[in-house]
Each structure stands twice: as C-alpha cells, then as structure tokens.
LUMPATOR-988086 format. One record per residue (C-alpha): residue in three letters; x, y, z. Coordinates in pm, whole numbers, plus 32768, in hexadecimal, padded with zeros to 4 digits. Each point is the difference from the previous one (the first is absolute). Example, Ala and Ser with C-alpha at 12.3 -4.5 7.8 and 13.67 -1.06 7.14 Angstrom:
2
Ala84CE7E3E830C/Ser808981587FBE/
REM end
This chain:
312
MetDA1EADB6244C/Ile81167F5A80C7/Lys7F977ECC80C2/Ser80727FFA8168/Ser80F77EF88073/Asn7EFF7F7580F3/Phe7EFD7FD77EED/Ile80F67F497F1D/Ile80737F1E811C/Leu7E957FB08052/Ser7FBA7FB47E91/Phe81237F0C7FEA/Cys7F967F598143/Leu7E987FD77F88/Met80777F687EB6/Ala80E37F1180BA/Ile7EE37F9680E7/Leu7F117FC87EDB/Ser81047F387F3F/Ser802C7F168128/Cys7E8C7FAE801C/Gly7FBC7E8E7FDD/Thr81687F9C803E/Gln80A47F7A8136/Val80F881008085/Lys811C7F9C80E2/Lys805280D08130/Pro80C2812A7F75/Ala816F80278052/Asp7FF381737FAA/Asn7F1481287FE7/Pro7FFF813F7F2C/Thr811480A780CC/Ser80D27EE78094/Gly80997EB17FAB/Arg80DA7F8F7EDF/Ile7FAE7FD57E91/Ala80BF7FC27EBD/Ile7F8780B37EC7/Ser805D7FF07E8D/Val806081417F50/Asp805280377E94/Glu8172805F800C/Thr7FB681327F2A/Phe7F5D80A2812F/Thr81127FC08101/Pro8042816E8061/Ile7E968061803E/Ile7FA37EC380BD/Asp813E801480D2/Ser7F8781588072/Gln7EA17F7E8049/Val80807ED880CB/Ser80F880CA80CF/Thr7EFA81088052/Phe7EF57EFD8058/Glu80F17F4680E6/Ser806B814480AB/Leu7E9380548048/Tyr7FAF7E9B8070/Pro81387F7380AD/Glu7F5E7EAC8039/Ala7FD37FCC7E88/Glu81067F607F20/Ile7FCD7FFD7E89/Val80FB7F367F36/Ala7FF5807F7E9A/Asn80797F087EFA/Tyr806280C07EC5/Leu7FC87F1A7ED8/Pro7FB980047E8A/Glu7E8B80307FC4/Gln7FC27E997F8C/Glu80A27F708137/Ala7F4C80F580E5/Phe7EAB7F897F84/Lys806E7E978013/Lys804A80338173/Leu7EA580978030/Leu7F587ED87F56/Glu80CC7F0880CC/Asp7F9780B48141/Ser816B802B8068/Met7FB581777FF2/Arg7EB6809C8066/Leu802D81477F48/Val809A80797EBA/Val805B815B7F7D/Ser800480157E86/Ser7FA480CD7ECD/Arg7EEC7F117F96/Glu7EC47F6F8093/Leu7FB07E8E8012/Asn7FC77F697EA8/Glu7ED17F297FAC/Gln80B97EBA803F/Glu807280748157/Lys7EA28079805A/Ala7F717EB07F9B/Tyr81027F4B80D5/Phe7FAD80CB8136/Lys7E8B7FD87FC1/Ser802D7E867FF2/Lys80A580138156/Lys7EE980E48084/Ile810081138037/Phe7FA181647FA2/Pro813280E47FF0/Thr7FDC81768030/Thr80A980F37F11/Ala80488173802D/Lys80A381007F1E/Ile811580AC80BF/Ala80C380CC7EFE/Tyr803C80607E98/Asp81607FB27F8E/Ala80C880157EBE/Leu811D7F597F48/Ala812C80DB7FB5/Leu80E47FDA7ED3/Ile8168804B8060/Val8140802F7F3A/His816E804D8044/Pro803181718060/Glu80EC80337ED7/Asn7EFF7F7E7F09/Asp7F8881227F24/Leu7E9A7F7E7FF8/Asn7F1680C380E8/Arg7EA87FA17F83/Val7F4A7EFA7F32/Asp7EAD7FE37F55/Tyr7F127EFA808B/Val7FB77F8D7E9D/Asp81727FA47FD8/Leu800E7F278138/Lys7F6E7ECD7F53/Ser812080097F08/Val80F380308120/Phe7F7B7ED980C7/Asp7FD87F117EDA/Gly816B80387F9A/Thr7FB680B37EB7/Tyr809D814E8060/Thr8170804C803B/Trp8081813480B2/Asp802180B67EB4/Ser7E897FCA7FCA/Leu7FC080D18136/Lys812380F37FE6/Lys80B780227EB5/Gly81777FF28020/Ser7FFD7F6A815B/Gly81017EFA7FA0/Leu7F877F198116/Gly7F8C7EE27F21/Ser7EF47F11807F/Ile7F298050812E/Asn80337F1E812D/Ile7EB97FF780C4/Val801B7F908169/Phe7EEF7FBF80FF/Asp7FF47F6A815A/Asn7F867E987FDD/Asn7F5B7F177F03/Gly7ED97FCA80EC/Ser7FDB816B8068/Ser7EE180F37FD6/Thr80E780D47F27/Ala80337EE47F07/Arg7E887FB87FFF/Tyr7FAE81707FC0/Ile80ED80167ED7/Gln7F817EB97F6A/Glu7E90805D8028/Asn801D81667F83/Phe810E7FEF7EF6/Leu80467E977F9D/Lys7E9B7F798012/Glu80717ED080C8/Lys811F7FAF7F10/Asn81547FA08088/Phe81088106803E/Pro810380287EE9/Lys816E7FAB802C/Asn805F8165805E/Cys7F277FEA813B/Phe807D7F57813C/Ala7FB47FF18172/Val80DA80318130/Lys7F837FBE8163/Ser7F7A8148808A/Asn7FAF816A7FB2/Gln8143806780AA/Glu80C77F217F16/Val7F4D80A17ED7/Ile807681558079/Glu81657F85802F/Tyr80077F627EA7/Val7F7F81397F51/Ala80F880D680C3/Ser811E7F3C7F64/His7F7B7FC07E9D/Lys7FC281257F15/Asn7F3A7F2B7F0A/Ala7EFE7F898100/Ile7E998061804E/Gly7F827F898152/Ile7E9C7FDE807B/Ile7FC780318176/Gly7EE9805080F4/Val80028178802F/Asn7FEA7FE6817D/Trp81717FA07FFC/Ile805981637F94/Ser7ECF80D78053/Asp80428060816C/Ser80DF81337FEC/Asp80427FF58179/Asp80797E987FFE/Pro81807FE07FF2/Ala7FE57EB57F42/Ser7F1E80A17EFA/Gln80EE81277FE0/Lys81267F127FCF/Phe7F4A7F3E7EF1/Met7F9C81417F4A/Ser816C80727FF8/Lys80557ECC7F32/Ile7EF280057EF5/Lys7F1F80E07F2E/Val7E857FDA7FE5/Leu7F5D801E7EA9/Asp7ECA80D27FBE/Ile7EF47F5F7F25/Gln7F1180967F04/Pro7EA97F58802D/Leu7F387F7B7ED9/Glu7EF3810C801A/Ser80FD811D7FF3/Asn7FC4810D7EF9/Pro80F87FB67EE4/Leu801181737FAC/Lys805A80568166/Pro80917EC6809F/Glu801E7FED817A/Tyr80DF7F1780C5/Phe7FC77F988169/Gly80E07F608105/Pro7F927F048109/Tyr7FBF810C8103/Gln7EE8800780FF/Ala7F2B81087F51/Tyr80117F517EAE/Ile7FB87EAC809C/Ala7ECF809680AC/Thr7F7D809C7EBE/Lys80607ECA7F30/Gln80C180E07F10/Tyr812C7F218036/Pro7F9D7EC67F3E/Leu80AE7EE680BF/Thr7F2580108136/Arg7F667EDF80C3/Thr7F387FBC813C/Leu808E7F6A813F/Tyr7F267F0D80C7/Ile800C7F53814F/Ile7F4D7EB08008/Ser7FB47F40813F/Arg7F817E9B801E/Glu7FCE80168177/Gly7EB27F7B806F/Arg800B80C28144/Thr8074814A8092/Gly816E7FA4801F/Leu814480BF7FD9/Gly7FED7FF27E84/Thr7EAD80AD800D/Gly808B810480EF/Phe812D80497F23/Ala7F2980147EC4/Ala7F1880F480AF/Phe812A80D08071/Val8092801A7EA0/Ala7EAB80607F70/Gly7FBC80F0811F/Asp806D81648043/Lys815F7FBD8089/Gly80567F027EF4/Gln7F8380E47EEB/Arg80D2811E8085/Ile81347F217FE9/Ile7FA87FB47E95/Leu7FCF81737FB6/Lys815680558093/Ser80A67EE87F39/Gly7FB380B07EB8/Ile7EF77F167F77/Val7E88803B8016/Pro7F217F8E8121/Ala7EBF7F537F95/Thr7F1580778114/Ala8081815E8045/Pro7FE581237F0B/Val813C808B7F60/Arg801081757FC7/Val809B804E7EAF/Val807381687FDE/Gly805B808D7EAC/Phe80F981197FC7/Arg802A80DD7ECF/
REM end
C-alpha cells in the first residue's frame, strides 16, 4: 500500500519533535516549506537529487536548498560536524556515528528513498558485452587482463576507474570484492562520475564504475549524451544456472527484482531536532511526488510499488 504524502510528512515531523525532547531548541529560521538549508549529497546521486531539489523549490518558492555534492566520507563528516543537517547516501549511520549522536542526545531519522545500482561501463568499441559476477573479484584485484575476459582482445591490462577515493563506489567495491584490502595499481580515481564517463569514452582498455542514475533517465539529454559515449556491461549473477546462464543490465526492472547483482539502497538521513526545512525536504523525497521523480529517473522508488511487466 502506498503511503500518502501527508502521512509521510506527519511521520517525519513527529520523529523530529520526539528527537528534540529534552533539548533546548533555538527559534527556527526555517520551516518545512520555507527558509534556506545546506545539505550533503553523495556525488554519485547528483542527477536524481538535482531533480528533487528543483521540483521542491518550484513547489515551495520560499524554500532554498543548497545541495553540496561530495564524496561519501566527506558528506558524513559534514553531518557529524553539524555544518549540514541532512545527508543523502547509499549507507546508514554506522555504529560509531550512532554512538556519537547518542552522546550528544541527538537522534537522527533515516528513511529509505530508492534502490540504486552501480553500472560497469566500457568504451563502445570494446568487444566485451557481458561479464560473470564470479569474475569481478579477479577484475578488481588486478588478477585478470582483458584477455582473461575476452580472448584475443589485445587490450592488455584493465584500467579500472571510479569517481573518488572516499566515495560510496570505492567503499562498495572494497567491501564486496576486495574485503577491505587496498585497490591494486590498475585502479585509480578521478573526481566525479562524469569524469569516469569521459575517461572510459577515450580509453578502450578501461572499465568504469558509476552510479546508474547518471545514465538511467532516457528522457534526460545529459543521460542520452553520456550513453552515446559508452557501453554498459550486463552481469551474470552468482545464483545463475550454469547450464542456462542469464545476464542482466542495470535497468529498473532488474534492480527492482534484484536480478542485477550490483544493487544498493539509497537513504536520506536528517539530524534536525525540529520540523525544519530539512525535515520537509526529506518528507517530500520519501512522499508521493518525490517517489514519482525517482521512478521517472530509471531507478527504483522505495515506498511506491514498481510494476514489472514481462514479455515473451
């Protein structure tokens, strides 16, 4: 059942009120639909949060939300320092962060807002179209060359490029494939997802890892431009039948069904102890209008059902 926008807004407001109990609250400079606030956003999610902010500000002209697009580590640092009241990221607070807020008698609220994925991209002239999940560890630890994936490729070593050393992308690869080990010498970071796309578009021996929302909105001219420069790899999941292997791309239906293996959850976390603009924006993103924006973007909304239709 889909929750109404009003119910979600009320829920956020009640959580904010409860979290402020026992603390002295200054007179607010903003409310859920007006004022000015700066927020931290994992740079991986720039396209989708840009859409959310512009729509929210068009509906509430007296509201100004300044989104700071940062590597994940820096985004959480800003939240802990209280220079930002809200963060958008692909992870929840860790135990150390929870303990810190508890020591300060601050009780942040967290909401799931979407299901996202990482996309593996290559140069459009690269002959490789798909890869087995089981081979990705050997790709990311530097063991495999291009000939290991595609015999006769003649491309030599695989250059792996991601957005930033402190990004959620780097953390995901380390946690899932390197088991917290350091990246090998054939891996390097640039500064943004856009730079990953540009690098792959000009280097045939590269594999890039980006947030799929950069290329998932088929109606977005920027997404169309990026897709014209690169090719997205399909992946065979671990549980695939070896006698009848199936490969899946990072498309909305396969993210929703988890058949595409590199999926993750997107969260919005607020440390506001009152019903301020951060609470209002979080409620909007988790509500009906915000979830519709996520659905249109090509990733999967967390609080609205996605209808998957199969064709034969």
